[in-house]
N, C-alpha and C positions, 0 to 999 in steps of 0.2 A: 536969017538967023531967028527972027521971031517965029516964023512958020515952023522951023525945026524944033524950037522949044515947045511949041504947042503940040507937035506930033509926039515928042518925048513925054510931055505931061499926060497926054491922052493914053499913051501906052502904059505909063506908070500907074495912072488912075485905074485903067482896066485890069492891070495885074493885081493891084491892091484889092479891087472888088472881087476878082476871082478867088484870091487868097482868103478874103473874109468869108465868102460864100462857102469855100471848102472847109474852113475852120468851123463855121456855123453848122454845116452838114454833119461834120464829125462829132459835134457835141449835141446834136439832136437826140432825144431819147429814142430808143428802138420802139417800134410800133407792134402792139399785139392786136391782131384782127380777130374779133370775137363775134360769133353768130349766136343768136338767142331767139326764143319765142316769147320772152317776157314783155308784154305790152300793157297790161293793166296798171293802175296807179301803184298798187302794192308791189307788183313785179318790177316796175321801173325803179322804185325805191331800192329794191334789191340790187339791180344792176348798178345803181349809183354807188352803193357801198363797194361793190367789186371794183368799179372804175377808180374810186378814190384810193383804194389799197394798191391797185396796180400802178397808179401814178406815183404814190408814195414810194413804191419799189423801183422807181426810175423808168417806168414804161409809159409810152404814149398809148392812148386808147383809141381804137376804131371799132365801132360796133355795127352789125347788121341785124336788124330786128324784124322778124316775120311772124305774124300771128299763126298759131297752130297748136299751142299747148301740147307739144310732143306728138301730135297726130301725123297722119300721112301728108297733110297739107304742108307742114314744115319740112318733113322728110323729102318730099318731091322737089321743093326749092333747093334744099341742100344737095340732093343728088344732081340737079341741073348745074349748080355751081361747080361741083367736083368734075362733072363731065366736060365742062367748058374750060377747065384748068384754072378756075377761080376759087378753089377751096379756101375757106377761112383757116387761120392757124388753129383756132379753138372753136368748137361748136358745142352748144348744150345738147344733151342726149339723155335718154332714160332707158333703163331696162335692157332687154335683149337686143335692141337696136345696136348697142355697143358691140356685141358679138358679131352681128352681121357685118359691120364695117371692119372689124378686126379680121374676120374670116376672109374678107376681100383684100387684105394686105394694105389697107389704107392708113392704118393708125400707127403713130409713133409710140414706142415704149416709154413708160414713166418710171421705170424701176430705179433709176439713179436718185430721183427725188424721193421716191417711196422709202428707199433705204435710209436716206439722210434724215427724213422726218418720221420714220418708224410708223408708216401707215398700217402695217400688219398688226401692230399692237393697239391702235386706237380706233380703227374702222370696224364696225360690227360685221360679223362673218357673213350675214345674209346680204349685206351690201357689197362686201368684197367679192362674193360669188359672181356679181354682175360687172364689177370694175376690172376684173382680170380675164385674160384669155390665154389659155395654154400656159398658165403660171406666171404670166407677165401682167403688170399693171398697165392698162391701156386707157383708163379714164380716172379722173379725180372727182370723187363725190363731194358735193358742197353742202348737202342737207339731207335730212331724213324726214320728209313729210309723212304723215300717216293719213289714211283715208277713212277710217272707221270712226268718224266724228259726227256728232249732232251739234249744230249751231242754232241757237235760239235767241229771239228778240226778248230782252229782259223786261221791257215795258209790257209786252203782251203776256209774258209769264206772270208778272205781278197781277195783271187783270184777272188771270185765271187762277191765281194763287197756286201755281204749279211748281213742282220740283223735278229733279232729274228722274227719268224713267229707268228703272233698273232692269226690267224684263220686257220682252216683246209685248206682253199683255198690258203692261204699264204704258208703253208707247201708243198702242192702239187706243187706250182710254184717253190719253192726252190729245191725240189727233181728233177723236170724236168730240171731246169737250171744246176744242178750238173751232171745229165746224159749227157746233151748236151755238157758239158765241158770235158767229158771223165772220170768223177769220178764215184766211186761206191757210190750211194746216201745214202744207209742205210745198216748198219752192223747188223747182227743178227745171233745167234747160232741156232743149230738144235733141241733143246729140247722143249718139250711141254710147260714147265713153261715159257720159254722165249717168245714163241708165245702168251701165255695167258697174259703175262705182257704187251706186245704190245696191245693186245685186250682190256685190262681194261682201258688203256689210251684212246684208240679210243672210247670205249663205254662211258666213262665219258665225253669226249669232244662232242660226238654226241648227247647224251641224257641229260646231265646235272646231277647235284648232286642228285636230287630227283629220277630221273630214276635209277641211279646207286644204290642208297640205296634200292629202292623198288625191283629191279630185283635181285641184287646180295647179299644184306645183308638180306633182308626180304624174298627173294626167292619167289616172287609173279609172277607167270607166266603171269598174266594179264598185267604186265608192257610191255610185248612184243606184245600186240594187235595192237599197232599203227605202223607207218612206221619206227620207230627208229631202230628196230632190223635188218631189211633189209639193212638200210643205214650203220649200223656198219659193217656188213659183206661185203658190197660193198666197203667200205673204206679199209678193211683188204685185200681184193683181189687186190685193186689198189696198196697198199703198197708192196704186194708180188712182184709186177713187178719192184719195185725199190730196192729190197733187194739183198744183196750179195748172191752168190750161196751157198746154204745150204750144209755145209760140216759136215758130221756125226762125225768128230773128233774134231770139233771146239767147245770150251766152251764159256760161256758168256764173260770171261775175254780175250779170244782170239779175240772175236769181238771188245771188248774194245781196244785191242792192234791195231786193224786195224784203228780205229779212232785216237788213239794216234800217230801212225806212218804216218798218212796222207794217208792211203790206202782206207779210207772211210770217208764220210763227217759227218754222223750222226749215233747215236745209241739211241734208246729208252730203257732206263734201269734205275735201281734204283740208289740211291745216293751212293751206294758202289763204283760206278765208280769214284766219287770224291776222295775216298780213294785210288783207284788204281792209278789215275793220281798223287795224292800227293806223293805216294810211289816212283814214277818215277821223282819226283821233278818238276812236271809241275805246272804252275800257271794259275788260271782262269783269263781270260782277255788277257793274253799273249799267252797261249798255247791252251786253250780250252774255250768253252762257255757252260754255263748251263742255260737252259730255261725250263719253264713249257711247257708241251705238249700243243699245241694250243687248246684253248677253255676249258682248265681245270684250268686256273688261279683261285686261291681262293680255290681249292680243294687240299687235302693232302691225297693221297692214301698211306696208311702206311704199313710197315712191321717192327715190333718191334722184334729184337732179345732179347730173355729172357733166364733166367737160372732157371731150376727147380732142386729140391733137392730130391733124392731118400731116402725113409725111410730105405730101406735095407742096405744102406751104412752108417747109423747113429747108428748102434747097439753097437759099441764099446765105452768104457768109453772116454769121452771127445769129441766125434765126434759131438755131438749136439752143443757144444760150437764153434767148427770149422764152422758148418753151420751158426750159428748166426754171427760170425765174417766175413765170406766170403760174406754172403748176405749183410752185412753192407758195405763192400768194394764195391760191385757191384753198390749200390745205392748212394755212396758218390758223391757229386756234382763235386769235383775236379777230381775224377777218370773218371766220365762220360764226363767231358769236354775234358780231354786228350784223352780218348778212341775215342771220336767221331771226334776229329780233325784228328785222324788216319783213322777212318772208313769212314768219309765223311758225316755222318748222323747228325741229331740233337740229343742231349741228350733226354732221355725218361722222362725228367722232365722240367717243364716250367720255372724254376727259374735259369737255367744255364746262365752264362754271355756269350754274343755274341762276345766280342771284339777280342778274340784270334782265332776265326775261319776265314777261307778264305771267299772270296766273296760268293761262293756257299753255304758254311756252314751257314753263317749269314742269307742268304735268306731262307734257310731251317728252321732255328729257328724262324724267323719272320712268315713264312708261317704256321708253326705248331701252334704257339700261336693264330694266327688269325683263323685258321680252327677249333681249339678246341673251340673257343668262338662261331663260326658261325655254328657248327654242320656239317662241311664239312670235318672233319677228319674221313676217312672211310677206312676199312680194304682192303688190296690188295687181289684180287682173286687169282692171280698167286702164292703168297707167303703164302696162307692158313690163312690169317687174316680176310677174309670175310665170310667164311662158312666152315663147317666140311669137313674132308678129303675125304669122299665118294663123296660129291658134287664137291669139287675142282677137283678131278680126273676125274669125268664125264665131267666137263667143259673143262679140258685139252684135253680130247679125241675129243670133238666137235671142239674146236678152232683150234687145231693143224691139224686135218684132213682137215679142210677147208683151212688153210693157206698153206698146202702142195698140195692143188689142188685136194683132194680126195672127197670133197663135194662141191656142188654148193651152191650159196648164199641161195636159198630157202630151200635146204635140211638142211643147217646149222641152219637156223632159226627154222625149225620144230624140229630138235634134241635139240636145246637149250631150246625150250619151253617144250619139254618132260622132260628134266633134272629138270627144275624148278618145273614143275607140280608134278613129282615124289617126289622131296624134300618136297614140301608142303604136299603131302599125307602122307609122312613118319614122319611128325611133326618135321623136323629139322630146319625149318625157325625160326629165332630169332627176334621177334618183338621189343626187347629192343634196337636194334641198330638204 
C-alpha cells in the first residue's frame, strides 16, 4: 500500500510539474531575434534603448551582433545565416541592400503596421524611396544619420582661436593653421567607405546639390564633363596631405577617439560620432563642435539605419504577431527619440520633438526637415543610400585608390566616368531621386 501511494504521488508530482512547465511556457514573452552591426559603445547604447522598448512591449530580446558597419563583412555573415536556414527575424540594413533582399523574395511586408502608424505621412520621401519595394514597405527606418559633418575638438579650437569654416578655403586655412601648431589636422581610418564618405562631402561642396544628384543618384556620366570632377579629386589629394597616417588597424571610431582625446583636430564623419561623444559624456560646445562640411550647408546626405524582417523566420505560430509588434516599436516616436539621443542622429520621422536632443541633434533635426522640403535630402554614397551595391563598391575602389595615392587626379576622373557610364548602360540609374 505504501509503495502504491509513493507511485501515485510520483505520478501526481510529475503531472503537476509538467502542467506548471506548460503554463510557464505559455506565459513566456515571445522572442524577437535581432541581428545588428552595432558594436561600439555609442552603438551598444542605441541597441540598449531598442531592447528596453521591445521588452516594455512584451517581447523577449535575443540579439546577434557582428561588426561590419553595414559593409560586405556583415552582409556575408547574414547571407550565410539565411542560406543555413538560420535567418534572424529582424536585421539591420541600409540603403539599396534592402531592395536586393526584397528582389530575392526574402522580406515580409510591413504595410499593415505602416498604415496603422501612418509611416507615409511622417517618414521623409528620400528615406521612403529605400524603405519600399514595388510600393510595399519592406523595412522600418529608425534614424536619419547625415554624413556631411565636421567634428572638432573644442580644446584645440580654443588654442587656435578658430571658428566654423564656411567655405572650402576657410577649411584649408584652418587645417594649415593646425599643422603649423603641431596638431594632426584631420583624423581618418583606413577603409574605403571612410575615404568615400570624405569624398561625398567634398563632391557635394564642390559641385552643389544638383551636381551630386545628377552624378551620384541618377548616375549620369555627363555630369563629369565640366571642371568639377577634377576639382573634387584635387581637393581630396590636398586633404590627404593633412590626414593622420593611415593605420590598417584603426577603425572609424578609433579616429573619432583621436579627436575626442585631442590627438587630432577634425574628423569628417557621420552623426554617429555625436553618439560616441555622448557615450563618453562629452557635451557639444564644451568638448566638441559639430559643423556642416563647408559649402554643403542646406544639404543632408543621409544614411538611414533600417530593419527588415525575413519571411523564413516568421513560419511558426505567433511569429507574425511578433513582427507586427516589433515593427511598431521601431517606429514609435518615443522610442525613436530616445534611440537617436543615443545614436546622435535625427529620428527617421519629421514629427519627433527636438527639445530633448543636444545642440548637434537639434541641428540635425532642423536640417533634416529643411532638406526634406527643399529636395536636398540625398543618399550617402559611402553608406549605400545613393546607389546599388555594385556601383557603390566600384566607387569605393576609385576613391580609395586615389586617396591612397595609387591614382592620379586625371586617372581618377576617367575611372569615375567609366563607373557612371557603365552603371547607366546597365540600367541601374534611378531617375526618381
